Backbone as JSON Lines, residues from 0, in Angstrom:
{"i":0,"aa":"S","n":[120.49,113.67,72.53],"ca":[119.98,113.64,71.19],"c":[120.87,112.82,70.26]}
{"i":1,"aa":"N","n":[122.02,112.39,70.73],"ca":[122.92,111.54,69.95],"c":[122.81,110.08,70.37]}
{"i":2,"aa":"I","n":[121.6,109.66,70.73],"ca":[121.37,108.28,71.15],"c":[121.36,107.39,69.91]}
{"i":3,"aa":"P","n":[122.15,106.34,69.9],"ca":[122.14,105.45,68.74],"c":[120.81,104.68,68.67]}
{"i":4,"aa":"R","n":[120.21,104.65,67.51],"ca":[118.92,103.96,67.33],"c":[119.13,102.73,66.47]}
{"i":5,"aa":"R","n":[118.35,101.7,66.8],"ca":[118.42,100.47,66.02],"c":[117.08,99.75,66.12]}
{"i":6,"aa":"C","n":[116.82,98.87,65.2],"ca":[115.59,98.09,65.19],"c":[115.73,96.98,66.23]}
{"i":7,"aa":"T","n":[114.75,96.89,67.11],"ca":[114.81,95.91,68.19],"c":[113.95,94.68,67.92]}
{"i":8,"aa":"D","n":[113.14,94.7,66.89],"ca":[112.22,93.6,66.64],"c":[112.56,92.82,65.38]}
{"i":9,"aa":"V","n":[113.82,92.67,65.07],"ca":[114.24,91.96,63.87],"c":[113.81,90.5,63.93]}
{"i":10,"aa":"N","n":[113.95,89.87,65.09],"ca":[113.56,88.46,65.21],"c":[112.07,88.29,64.94]}
{"i":11,"aa":"W","n":[111.24,89.17,65.44],"ca":[109.8,89.08,65.2],"c":[109.47,89.32,63.73]}
{"i":12,"aa":"M","n":[110.24,90.16,63.08],"ca":[110.03,90.41,61.66],"c":[110.27,89.12,60.86]}
{"i":13,"aa":"F","n":[111.33,88.39,61.17],"ca":[111.59,87.12,60.48],"c":[110.47,86.12,60.76]}
{"i":14,"aa":"G","n":[110.01,86.06,61.98],"ca":[108.9,85.17,62.33],"c":[107.63,85.54,61.57]}
{"i":15,"aa":"Y","n":[107.36,86.82,61.46],"ca":[106.16,87.29,60.74],"c":[106.22,86.88,59.27]}
{"i":16,"aa":"F","n":[107.37,87.12,58.63],"ca":[107.5,86.76,57.21],"c":[107.49,85.25,57.01]}
{"i":17,"aa":"A","n":[108.05,84.49,57.94],"ca":[108.02,83.02,57.83],"c":[106.57,82.52,57.94]}
{"i":18,"aa":"F","n":[105.81,83.06,58.88],"ca":[104.41,82.68,59.04],"c":[103.59,83.08,57.81]}
{"i":19,"aa":"S","n":[103.83,84.27,57.29],"ca":[103.12,84.72,56.09],"c":[103.42,83.8,54.9]}
{"i":20,"aa":"A","n":[104.67,83.4,54.75],"ca":[105.04,82.49,53.67],"c":[104.36,81.13,53.85]}
{"i":21,"aa":"L","n":[104.24,80.67,55.08],"ca":[103.56,79.41,55.36],"c":[102.08,79.49,55.0]}
{"i":22,"aa":"V","n":[101.42,80.59,55.33],"ca":[100.01,80.78,54.99],"c":[99.83,80.8,53.47]}
{"i":23,"aa":"V","n":[100.7,81.48,52.76],"ca":[100.61,81.53,51.29],"c":[100.83,80.14,50.71]}
{"i":24,"aa":"A","n":[101.8,79.39,51.22],"ca":[102.08,78.05,50.71],"c":[100.89,77.12,50.93]}
{"i":25,"aa":"I","n":[100.29,77.17,52.1],"ca":[99.11,76.34,52.38],"c":[97.95,76.74,51.47]}
{"i":26,"aa":"S","n":[97.75,78.03,51.28],"ca":[96.67,78.51,50.41],"c":[96.86,78.04,48.98]}
{"i":27,"aa":"V","n":[98.08,78.11,48.46],"ca":[98.36,77.68,47.09],"c":[98.1,76.18,46.95]}
{"i":28,"aa":"Y","n":[98.42,75.4,47.98],"ca":[98.21,73.96,47.94],"c":[96.72,73.61,48.05]}
{"i":29,"aa":"V","n":[95.99,74.26,48.93],"ca":[94.61,73.9,49.24],"c":[93.62,74.5,48.25]}
{"i":30,"aa":"W","n":[93.88,75.63,47.7],"ca":[92.93,76.35,46.82],"c":[92.35,75.45,45.72]}
{"i":31,"aa":"P","n":[93.16,74.74,44.93],"ca":[92.58,73.91,43.86],"c":[91.81,72.7,44.38]}
{"i":32,"aa":"L","n":[92.03,72.28,45.61],"ca":[91.37,71.09,46.16],"c":[89.97,71.37,46.69]}
{"i":33,"aa":"G","n":[89.68,72.61,47.03],"ca":[88.41,72.94,47.65],"c":[87.52,73.78,46.76]}
{"i":34,"aa":"A","n":[86.58,74.46,47.41],"ca":[85.65,75.36,46.71],"c":[85.83,76.75,47.31]}
{"i":35,"aa":"P","n":[86.8,77.52,46.82],"ca":[87.07,78.81,47.44],"c":[85.9,79.78,47.35]}
{"i":36,"aa":"Q","n":[85.0,79.61,46.37],"ca":[83.85,80.5,46.28],"c":[82.91,80.32,47.47]}
{"i":37,"aa":"A","n":[83.01,79.2,48.17],"ca":[82.17,78.95,49.34],"c":[82.48,79.94,50.47]}
{"i":38,"aa":"L","n":[83.66,80.52,50.46],"ca":[84.0,81.51,51.48],"c":[83.17,82.77,51.35]}
{"i":39,"aa":"L","n":[82.67,83.05,50.15],"ca":[81.93,84.28,49.89],"c":[80.42,84.08,49.93]}
{"i":40,"aa":"K","n":[79.94,82.87,50.15],"ca":[78.52,82.57,50.15],"c":[77.98,82.49,51.58]}
{"i":41,"aa":"L","n":[76.73,82.92,51.74],"ca":[76.07,82.85,53.04],"c":[75.28,81.55,53.15]}
{"i":42,"aa":"T","n":[75.04,81.1,54.37],"ca":[74.33,79.84,54.59],"c":[72.92,80.08,55.09]}
{"i":43,"aa":"D","n":[72.02,79.16,54.72],"ca":[70.66,79.23,55.23],"c":[70.62,78.56,56.6]}
{"i":44,"aa":"W","n":[69.42,78.41,57.16],"ca":[69.29,77.9,58.52],"c":[69.67,76.43,58.63]}
{"i":45,"aa":"Q","n":[69.74,75.72,57.5],"ca":[70.13,74.32,57.52],"c":[71.63,74.13,57.25]}
{"i":46,"aa":"G","n":[72.33,75.22,57.02],"ca":[73.77,75.16,56.78],"c":[74.15,75.02,55.32]}
{"i":47,"aa":"D","n":[73.18,75.08,54.4],"ca":[73.47,75.0,52.97],"c":[73.9,76.36,52.45]}
{"i":48,"aa":"K","n":[74.91,76.37,51.59],"ca":[75.41,77.62,51.0],"c":[74.48,78.07,49.87]}
{"i":49,"aa":"C","n":[73.98,79.29,49.96],"ca":[73.12,79.83,48.91],"c":[73.94,80.04,47.64]}
{"i":50,"aa":"G","n":[73.45,79.51,46.52],"ca":[74.14,79.67,45.24],"c":[75.12,78.55,44.93]}
{"i":51,"aa":"L","n":[75.27,77.56,45.81],"ca":[76.19,76.44,45.58],"c":[75.47,75.12,45.82]}
{"i":52,"aa":"G","n":[75.95,74.06,45.19],"ca":[75.41,72.72,45.42],"c":[73.94,72.62,45.05]}
{"i":53,"aa":"D","n":[73.15,72.06,45.95],"ca":[71.71,71.9,45.69],"c":[70.98,73.24,45.6]}
{"i":54,"aa":"K","n":[71.57,74.28,46.13],"ca":[70.93,75.61,46.13],"c":[71.54,76.53,45.08]}
{"i":55,"aa":"W","n":[72.1,75.96,44.01],"ca":[72.75,76.78,42.99],"c":[71.81,77.78,42.34]}
{"i":56,"aa":"D","n":[70.51,77.45,42.29],"ca":[69.54,78.34,41.65],"c":[68.93,79.34,42.63]}
{"i":57,"aa":"K","n":[69.4,79.34,43.87],"ca":[68.89,80.26,44.89],"c":[70.07,80.99,45.53]}
{"i":58,"aa":"P","n":[70.58,82.03,44.88],"ca":[71.81,82.68,45.36],"c":[71.61,83.72,46.46]}
{"i":59,"aa":"H","n":[70.37,84.1,46.78],"ca":[70.13,85.18,47.74],"c":[69.67,84.64,49.08]}
{"i":60,"aa":"L","n":[70.1,85.29,50.16],"ca":[69.68,84.92,51.51],"c":[68.55,85.85,51.95]}
{"i":61,"aa":"F","n":[67.46,85.28,52.45],"ca":[66.28,86.05,52.85],"c":[65.96,85.76,54.31]}
{"i":62,"aa":"F","n":[65.8,86.83,55.09],"ca":[65.39,86.7,56.49],"c":[63.89,86.92,56.56]}
{"i":63,"aa":"C","n":[63.16,85.91,56.97],"ca":[61.7,85.96,57.01],"c":[61.22,86.85,58.16]}
{"i":64,"aa":"P","n":[60.04,87.45,57.99],"ca":[59.46,88.2,59.11],"c":[59.01,87.23,60.19]}
{"i":65,"aa":"S","n":[59.04,87.68,61.42],"ca":[58.62,86.86,62.55],"c":[57.12,86.57,62.45]}
{"i":66,"aa":"A","n":[56.73,85.36,62.83],"ca":[55.31,84.99,62.79],"c":[54.51,85.77,63.83]}
{"i":67,"aa":"H","n":[55.14,86.16,64.93],"ca":[54.45,86.86,66.01],"c":[54.43,88.37,65.81]}
{"i":68,"aa":"D","n":[55.47,88.9,65.21],"ca":[55.58,90.35,65.02],"c":[56.2,90.61,63.65]}
{"i":69,"aa":"P","n":[55.39,90.93,62.63],"ca":[55.92,91.13,61.28],"c":[56.93,92.26,61.16]}
{"i":70,"aa":"E","n":[57.04,93.1,62.17],"ca":[58.03,94.17,62.14],"c":[59.43,93.65,62.48]}
{"i":71,"aa":"R","n":[59.51,92.43,62.99],"ca":[60.79,91.83,63.36],"c":[61.17,90.73,62.38]}
{"i":72,"aa":"L","n":[62.46,90.42,62.31],"ca":[62.94,89.38,61.42],"c":[63.32,88.13,62.2]}
{"i":73,"aa":"Q","n":[63.16,86.96,61.57],"ca":[63.63,85.7,62.14],"c":[65.12,85.58,61.81]}
{"i":74,"aa":"M","n":[65.95,86.06,62.68],"ca":[67.38,86.07,62.41],"c":[68.0,84.68,62.46]}
{"i":75,"aa":"W","n":[67.35,83.73,63.13],"ca":[67.91,82.39,63.28],"c":[67.56,81.47,62.12]}
{"i":76,"aa":"Y","n":[66.59,81.83,61.27],"ca":[66.13,80.93,60.23],"c":[66.1,81.59,58.85]}
{"i":77,"aa":"P","n":[67.23,82.04,58.32],"ca":[67.22,82.6,56.96],"c":[67.06,81.49,55.94]}
{"i":78,"aa":"I","n":[66.53,81.82,54.77],"ca":[66.35,80.84,53.7],"c":[67.01,81.36,52.43]}
{"i":79,"aa":"C","n":[67.34,80.45,51.52],"ca":[67.88,80.81,50.21],"c":[66.71,81.0,49.25]}
{"i":80,"aa":"V","n":[66.74,82.07,48.48],"ca":[65.68,82.34,47.5],"c":[66.33,82.7,46.16]}
{"i":81,"aa":"S","n":[65.57,82.48,45.08],"ca":[66.1,82.77,43.74],"c":[66.07,84.26,43.44]}
{"i":82,"aa":"T","n":[65.02,84.96,43.92],"ca":[64.93,86.42,43.78],"c":[64.4,86.99,45.09]}
{"i":83,"aa":"C","n":[64.63,88.24,45.29],"ca":[64.13,88.88,46.51],"c":[62.6,88.96,46.44]}
{"i":84,"aa":"P","n":[61.89,88.48,47.45],"ca":[60.43,88.51,47.44],"c":[59.9,89.94,47.38]}
{"i":85,"aa":"Q","n":[58.93,90.16,46.52],"ca":[58.32,91.48,46.34],"c":[56.8,91.34,46.45]}
{"i":86,"aa":"G","n":[56.29,90.98,47.61],"ca":[54.86,90.89,47.81],"c":[54.29,89.49,47.66]}
{"i":87,"aa":"E","n":[55.11,88.51,47.27],"ca":[54.59,87.16,47.13],"c":[54.74,86.38,48.44]}
{"i":88,"aa":"A","n":[54.03,85.27,48.54],"ca":[54.1,84.44,49.73],"c":[55.41,83.65,49.73]}
{"i":89,"aa":"V","n":[56.02,83.53,50.88],"ca":[57.27,82.81,51.04],"c":[57.08,81.78,52.14]}
{"i":90,"aa":"V","n":[57.51,80.54,51.91],"ca":[57.44,79.51,52.94],"c":[58.7,79.62,53.78]}
{"i":91,"aa":"C","n":[58.52,79.93,55.06],"ca":[59.64,80.15,55.97],"c":[59.64,79.1,57.06]}
{"i":92,"aa":"P","n":[60.81,78.67,57.51],"ca":[60.87,77.74,58.64],"c":[60.45,78.46,59.92]}
{"i":93,"aa":"K","n":[59.81,77.73,60.8],"ca":[59.33,78.31,62.06],"c":[60.28,78.0,63.2]}
{"i":94,"aa":"N","n":[60.84,76.79,63.18],"ca":[61.76,76.37,64.23],"c":[62.58,75.18,63.73]}
{"i":95,"aa":"L","n":[63.4,74.63,64.56],"ca":[64.27,73.54,64.13],"c":[63.54,72.22,63.94]}
{"i":96,"aa":"N","n":[62.25,72.16,64.32],"ca":[61.45,70.97,64.04],"c":[60.96,70.97,62.61]}
{"i":97,"aa":"Q","n":[61.41,71.93,61.82],"ca":[61.1,72.09,60.41],"c":[59.62,72.35,60.16]}
{"i":98,"aa":"E","n":[58.93,72.93,61.14],"ca":[57.58,73.39,60.88],"c":[57.7,74.62,60.0]}
{"i":99,"aa":"T","n":[56.78,74.78,59.07],"ca":[56.86,75.92,58.18],"c":[55.66,76.83,58.36]}
{"i":100,"aa":"T","n":[55.85,78.06,57.99],"ca":[54.78,79.03,57.99],"c":[54.87,79.81,56.69]}
{"i":101,"aa":"T","n":[53.72,80.17,56.13],"ca":[53.71,80.95,54.9],"c":[53.58,82.41,55.27]}
{"i":102,"aa":"T","n":[54.5,83.22,54.78],"ca":[54.52,84.63,55.09],"c":[54.35,85.42,53.81]}
{"i":103,"aa":"S","n":[53.51,86.41,53.86],"ca":[53.33,87.28,52.71],"c":[54.14,88.55,52.92]}
{"i":104,"aa":"T","n":[54.99,88.86,51.97],"ca":[55.82,90.06,52.05],"c":[55.11,91.16,51.29]}
{"i":105,"aa":"T","n":[54.36,91.98,52.01],"ca":[53.57,93.01,51.34],"c":[54.2,94.39,51.44]}
{"i":106,"aa":"R","n":[55.16,94.55,52.32],"ca":[55.83,95.85,52.44],"c":[56.93,95.96,51.41]}
{"i":107,"aa":"T","n":[57.36,97.17,51.16],"ca":[58.47,97.35,50.23],"c":[59.75,96.83,50.87]}
{"i":108,"aa":"T","n":[60.67,96.42,50.04],"ca":[61.91,95.85,50.54],"c":[62.68,96.85,51.4]}
{"i":109,"aa":"A","n":[62.69,98.11,51.01],"ca":[63.43,99.12,51.77],"c":[62.86,99.25,53.18]}
{"i":110,"aa":"N","n":[61.54,99.27,53.32],"ca":[60.94,99.38,54.65],"c":[61.16,98.1,55.44]}
{"i":111,"aa":"F","n":[61.07,96.95,54.77],"ca":[61.21,95.68,55.45],"c":[62.61,95.52,56.02]}
{"i":112,"aa":"Y","n":[63.62,95.75,55.2],"ca":[64.99,95.57,55.66],"c":[65.47,96.75,56.49]}
{"i":113,"aa":"G","n":[64.71,97.82,56.55],"ca":[65.06,98.91,57.46],"c":[64.97,98.45,58.9]}
{"i":114,"aa":"S","n":[64.17,97.41,59.17],"ca":[64.06,96.92,60.54],"c":[65.33,96.22,61.01]}
{"i":115,"aa":"I","n":[66.23,95.89,60.08],"ca":[67.5,95.27,60.48],"c":[68.29,96.23,61.36]}
{"i":116,"aa":"R","n":[68.17,97.51,61.06],"ca":[68.9,98.51,61.85],"c":[68.16,98.83,63.15]}
{"i":117,"aa":"D","n":[66.93,98.35,63.28],"ca":[66.12,98.62,64.45],"c":[66.67,97.81,65.64]}
{"i":118,"aa":"A","n":[66.74,98.42,66.78],"ca":[67.27,97.74,67.97],"c":[66.34,96.62,68.44]}
{"i":119,"aa":"R","n":[65.09,96.6,67.97],"ca":[64.14,95.6,68.44],"c":[64.25,94.29,67.66]}
{"i":120,"aa":"N","n":[65.03,94.23,66.58],"ca":[65.02,93.01,65.76],"c":[65.72,91.87,66.5]}
{"i":121,"aa":"G","n":[65.63,90.72,65.96],"ca":[66.23,89.55,66.57],"c":[65.36,88.33,66.4]}
{"i":122,"aa":"G","n":[64.13,88.56,65.91],"ca":[63.19,87.54,65.56],"c":[63.18,86.37,66.35]}
């Protein structure tokens, strides 16, 4: 019980703090040069950030219902919208060939997005 104890990872501690200081230094340098708000924005199926750039007036991401099964969502083709659809028709992409389909959202938002938790989704 009289075993002398000492810290054995002092070298790793210095490495950790040196790396942390390097990350902070890079962040301080890069932050003013870029668009840090882009880290918090989601992208649509074309890679555009909702709420930024050309899509500044469409800050919300919407997952369209599947054309084949309205109970499922098209997880691969989300779109940016200005407001959450509440029963109106929405033009949704069908595939990467940019074919579109018009979908009417007639269910309540709570029931519609409840399918996200459903194991069958994946659109």
